[in-house]
Each structure stands twice: as structure tokens, then as C-alpha cells.
N, C-alpha and C positions, 0 to 999 in steps of 0.2 A: 656861503655854501648854498648850492642849489638843491632843495629838498627832493625834487623829482629825480634828479640824477643819483642822489645818494640812496633813495629808495630802490631804484633799479639795481644799484650796486649791492645793496643788502640782500635783495631777492636772489641775485646771481650767486652770492656767497652761500646762501641757504640751500639753493638747488644744487650747488656744487658739493656741499657737505653731504647732502642726501644721496647724491649719485655715488660718492665715495663709499658711504656706508653700504648702499645696495650692492656695489661692485665687490666690496670686501666679503659680504655674506655669500655672494655667488662663487667666490674663489675658495671657500672653505670646503673641506671634504664632507660628503654626505654619508649617510649610513650605507647607501648602495656602493659608494666608492670603497668603504671599509670592507664590505662583504666581498667585493671583487678582489681586493688585495689578498684576502684569506684564500679565496678560490684559486687565484694565480699561484700562490705558494703551494697549495695542495696538488694542483694539476700540473704545474710547470709550464702551462700555456699562457700566452699573452691575451688578455681580455680588454685591450684598449678600445675596441669598438663599443663597449658597454659603459665606459667611464663617462662621467659628467664633463661636458665641454666648458672650459673656464674662460673662453675668449670673450664672452659677453661681460663677465665680471671685470676683466682687465680693461676692456673698452669703456665700461661705465666709470671705472676709477680714473682713467686718463681724461675722460670728458669732465668728470667732477673736479679734478685738479685744474683743468683749463678754465672752467667756469669760475672756480674759486679765485684764481689769479686775476681773471678779467674783472670780477666783482671788486676785489681789493683795489685794482687800478682805477676802476670807476669811482669808488668812494674817495680815494685820494685825489683824483682829478677834480671831483666836485668841490672838494675843500679848497683847492688852490685857485679856483676860478673866481673867488670872491663871493660876496653875499648876494649878488644879483640885484641889489637895490641901487637904483640910479638917483643921483642927487641933482 
């Protein structure tokens, strides 16, 4: 196992998980979204211009999943390359 490559893989996994958590939090409804829902029901008008955009959250989650998978692949590849010790 090459420790440098394994460390890079672990860092990618951690950053990927962090991005997924960040993205998930960005996709959850806020208090403003809840208030807009009530106002839409009362007025009958669409207030889509004032709702929170969730594109950033979905992009962060997609990037997090990609980094997580790359990190897993890097860790597994570092294990299969041998110990790196030459005899």
C-alpha cells in the first residue's frame, strides 16, 4: 500500500462526505420557504421568484458523490499496487 495515495483517497472521501452534507442542508426548506407557501395559499398567486434556489445544493451533492467515489477508487487502487518496497 502506498501511504501517500491512500491519504489522498481518504481526504477525497472526507471532502466528498462534507460536500454531500452541505448540499443536503442547502436543499432543505427554510423558514422563508414555509412562509411563502402560506402566502401562496392565502393569495392564490405564485411566489416562485422569492423561493430559495436549490441548484447549489444539488450540485454540491453531485460533486460530493463524485469525490467520494473517486476517493474510494483511489484507496482501493493504492492497496492493489503493492507495498512499494523494492527488494
